[in-house]
N, C-alpha and C positions, 0 to 999 in steps of 0.2 A: 689520571684523576684530575689533573689541572685542566686538561682539555674539556672534560665533562663539566667542571665547574664554570669554565669560561662560557660554554654553551648555555648554561643555566642563567648566568648573569646577562648574557646577550638577549635571551628570550624574555627575561624579566624587564629589561630596559625597553624592549619593543612593546611589551604589554602596557607599561606605564606611559609610554609615549602616545599610545592609541586609546588609553582608557576613557578619555572624554568623548570618543566618537561612537561608542556602541549605542545600539538602539533600544536596548532593554533596560528595565529597572535595575537588574543585577549589575549590568555593565556600567551604569551611571553611579554606582556606589563608590565610596572612597576606596582608593587603591590600597591593598594591604601592604605590610612591610615586606622588605626583600627576603628576610629570613623565612617567613611563612611561605612565600612563593617558592623559595628554594626547597622547602620541605615537600610541597605539593609536587614539584617537578621530580624529586627523588622518589616519591611514592608512585607516580606514574611510571617511572622507569622500572620499579620493582614489579609492577603489574604487566607491563607491555614489553619489557626487555627480553632478550633471547633466553634468559634463565627463568623467566616467569611462566607459570602454567596457565595463568588467566583465570583460575578458579579458586584463588585463595581469598576468603572473605575478610581476612585481617587487613589486607592492603586496601580493599574497597572501602571498608569502614574507616580506615585511617584517612583516606582521601575525604570522605564525607565529614569526618570530625574536623579536619583542617579547614575545609571550605566553610563549615558552619561558623567558624570563629571570625570570618571576614566575608560578608556576602559578595563583595566585589571579586573575590577570588574565583568564583565559578566561571567568570569570563576568561581568566587566565587558564583555568583547567580546560575549558572547551577549546580554546585556541591551541593549546599545547597538544591535545589529543588529535586535533585536525592536522596539525603540522606533522605529527608522526605518521598519520595515514597518508599524507601527501608524499612523505619521504620514503614510505615502504616500497621496497623493490622485490619483496618475496611475500607470497600469500600468508605465511605463518606470522610475519610481523604485522601485516594488516589485520589479520584475524584477531590477534590479541588486543589490538586497539579497539576494534569494533566490539569485541566481547566486553571490554571495560565499560564502554558506553552503555551497553545493554544492562550490565549488572548495576551500574550507577542509577540508571533509570528505574530499576526495580527496587533497589535498596534505599534510595533517598525518600525523604518525607514528601508530602504533597507540595510544599513550597519549593523544595529543591527540584522536584519533577517539573513543576510549572516553569521555573527559571531555565532549566535545561532545555525544555521544549521551545521556550522563547528564543534562546540562543540558536537553536536549530533553525527556527523560522527566519531569524535574521542572518543566517549563514555564518555566524561566528563558530558554530559547531557544524561540521559536515561529515556525514557518514557515507557519502557517495564518492569520497576521494579515491578508493581503490579502483573505481571504474576507469580512471585514466592513468594511474600511477603504477599499479601492480599488474604487470603483463606477464603471461606465461612464457613469452619469448624473451623476457629480460635476462641478461646474463647474470649468473649468480651461482654460488656453491650449492645452494639448495636444489636448483634445477639439475645440475650436473650429477649430484649424488642420488637424487630421488628418481630421476628419469623423466622423460617427456610426458608419459601418461599420468604419472603421479602429480607432476607440476600442473598439467592441464586440469586434472580433477580438483586439486586444491584451489586453483584460481576460480573455477566454476563455483565451488562452494562459497568462496569469499564474495563473489559477485551476487550469488543468491542471498547470502546473509545480509549484504549491504542493502539490497532491494527490500528485504524483509524489515530491516531497521528503519528505512525511509518510511515505510507504511506504518510501522509500529509507533513512530513518533506522533502519529495522529490519534493515538489511544491513550487513555489514562486508567489508573487503577482506582476504582471507587472505594468507598468506605467498607463495602462488603468484601473487598479483596478481589473483585472481578474486573475484567477489562471492559471498557466501553468507549465508543468514539468520543474524542475530546472536542471536536468542532461541530457546529451546526451544519445542516445541509447547505451546500454552496449555492449562492444566488445566481450563478451562471451555469448553463449547460450547453455544451457544444458551441461555446463562444457567444451565446445569445442570452440576454438578460431575461430571467424568468419572472413572471408576475407573482406577487405575493399570494399565498393561499387565500381563497375566497371565504373560507369558513374554518372553524376550529376542527371540524371533521377532516378537512383537507390537510390542515397543519399536523394533526396527529398521525394521519396516514403517511405524510411525507417524512416525518421523523422516523417512523417504524421502517419504511422502505429504505431510507438512508442507512439505518443501522444494519439491516439485512445485507445490503449491498457492500458495506464496509466489512462485514464478517466474511463474506464470500471472497473479497479481495485478499484479506489477510490469510485465509485458509489456503487459497491458491498458492501463495508464496511459501507457506509452510510445507505444502505437499511437494513442491519442487526442490526442497532443500535436503532431501534424503541423501546422506553422504554415501560415497562409494567405498569400496574396500580400502583404497589408499587413504582417503580422507579420514576414515573412522579410526585410524591409528593415532591421530593427533589428539592430545588431551584437550586442547583448546576447542577443536572442532566438536568433540564429544560433549563438552560443556555447553557450547553454543547451541548445538542441536537439541540437547536435553531441555534447555530453557524454552526454545521455540516449541518443542513438542508439548511441554506442560502448558504453555500459553494457548496452544491450539485447542486443548481440552476446554478451557474457559470460553474461548471464542465460539467453539461449536455449541456449547451449552447456551450461550447468548443467541446463537442463530436458531436453534430449535425452539427456544422460548418465543422468539419473534415470529418464527414461521407458524407456530400454533396460533398465535394471536392474529396473524393475517388470515389463516384459514377459518378461524371462528367468525371473522368479520367479512368474509368473502362476499356475502350478499350485499353488504353496504358499499363495497368497492365500486359497484355499478354507478353510484352517484358521484364518483370522483371525476376530476378532470382527466382528459385523455392522456396526458403525459404520465400521470400517476398510475392509471390503469395499465399502460404499456410497461411501466417500470415493474409493477407487480407480476405481470406475465413473464417478463425477462428473468426476474429472480427465480420464479418457479421453473422455467425452462433450464436455467443454469443449474439449479438444484438437482435436476434429473441427471445431469452429467457429473456434477461435483461430488454428490454424496456417495456414489459407488467408488469413485477415485479415492475419497477420504477413507472409506472402509478398507479398501485394499492397502492404502498407505499405512494405516494403523496395524493391519495384520503383518505387514513386512517389519514394522518396528517391533512388534511383539516377538518376532522370531530372532531379533538381534539380542546379543547378550547384554548390551548396555541399557536397553529400554524395556526389557521383558517384565521388570518388577513394578512398573508403573500401573496405576489403575486407569485403564482406558475407558472412555465413554462408549456406550452402545450406539453405534451409528444407525440411524433410521434412514434407509435408502428411499428417496423420493422417486416414484415411478411416473411415467407419462400419464397413466390412468389416474393416479392420485392428483397430479397437477391439473388434470382436466376438470376437477371439481370446482375450479375457479371459473365456472361458466359465465358469470356476469362480465368478467374481464374479457374472456375470449369472444363472447357474443357482441359486446360493445365494440371490440376491435374489428370484428367482421362487418358490423353495421357501418362503422366509420369507413371501412374500405369500400363497402357497397355504395355509400353515398358519394365517395370520391370518384368511383368508377362511373356512376351515373352522371356526375358533373362533367367528367371528361368526355363522355359519350355525347352530352349535349353540346359541348364546345365544338366537336368535329363533325357535327351534322348527323350523328348516328341515332338521334332521337326520333321524334314524330316526322312523318313524310311531309314534304313541302315546307320544311322549317325555314328554308332560305327563299328569298324573293326570286321569282321567275321572271325573265324578260323575254319579249317577243320582238324580233326584228323583221321589218317588211322590206323586201328587196325591190329596187326600182329597175332591175335588169330584166328584160323580156326574154323568155326562152322559147324558141320555136320548135314545135314538135312536128315531125313528118307524119304522113298518113298511117304508116305502119305502126308507129309508136302509139298513135291515137286510138287505132283499132284495138290494140291490146288492152 
């Protein structure tokens, strides 16, 4: 117990030494007293320790209550969770810490969520720590007792959950209780600065296409997180997957709503810039592959005991025939390709005959023909 308290005070001292260097508003607030920080550390231990199941709402709300009493404490909270992730040598320990982040993100109010995402953006909170610390080849009792296959499966689940949380940090829960992308469309694409939309029509379409693309990315990560037989025995893994599954329902609802809006305005997409038309085409093409995968994913989940009681959305599979209704997008891409081909043909001389200047050379050397050659 003395050792544990010593670690607490050491962590508190470290946070107080660095409190003035954080880049967010939360981290620049006054540092709370040592007793409060010790209580937060103890609550984190109860949530993420070996005895914690990771799904006890009491401990999550206890942390939120403690942090609400001192705004600067959220920086301490974020750094302590990150330190636990970096120190984790087994998937179970890393998973409990990641699950705590996810539950805090969902249970906190709008201001807490905003501060937590700000600390993630500034790297005070890191949810990718298991990528480098929690290896399936690390030596430990868990790996010896569970076996190599179970250890590898657990590590794969933690990796997938970490990737999901990285993407999930870019979403917020709106007033209606639904998920929506938190940030505007990025100003850069493929490393190149993109011009500002030329009209409100372009701006609205860009926002819609960005939302659809974000939905597809998060759904992809959710589909890949299906736990195997070994992982599903973990209470923390079941809790984490249950949260991801329920969130995927809301993301899919947002995707279908945006897809309907795009299909309704498909004719007007012909007047958009080429990058936006290409983006719309890519989203539809991906939907043809992703929606059947999502339907199969939900069917597998329904067959499992842990997830059969949920109310699943009815997945509408997008077929290539339905995607082809976006004729303006496809035709404009074909026209652009034709124009490029014609331009290339003109550059290499494949256009009109005699496109290049012809030259005639007159030789000053006399050639003598014999009689036989002349007669021919």
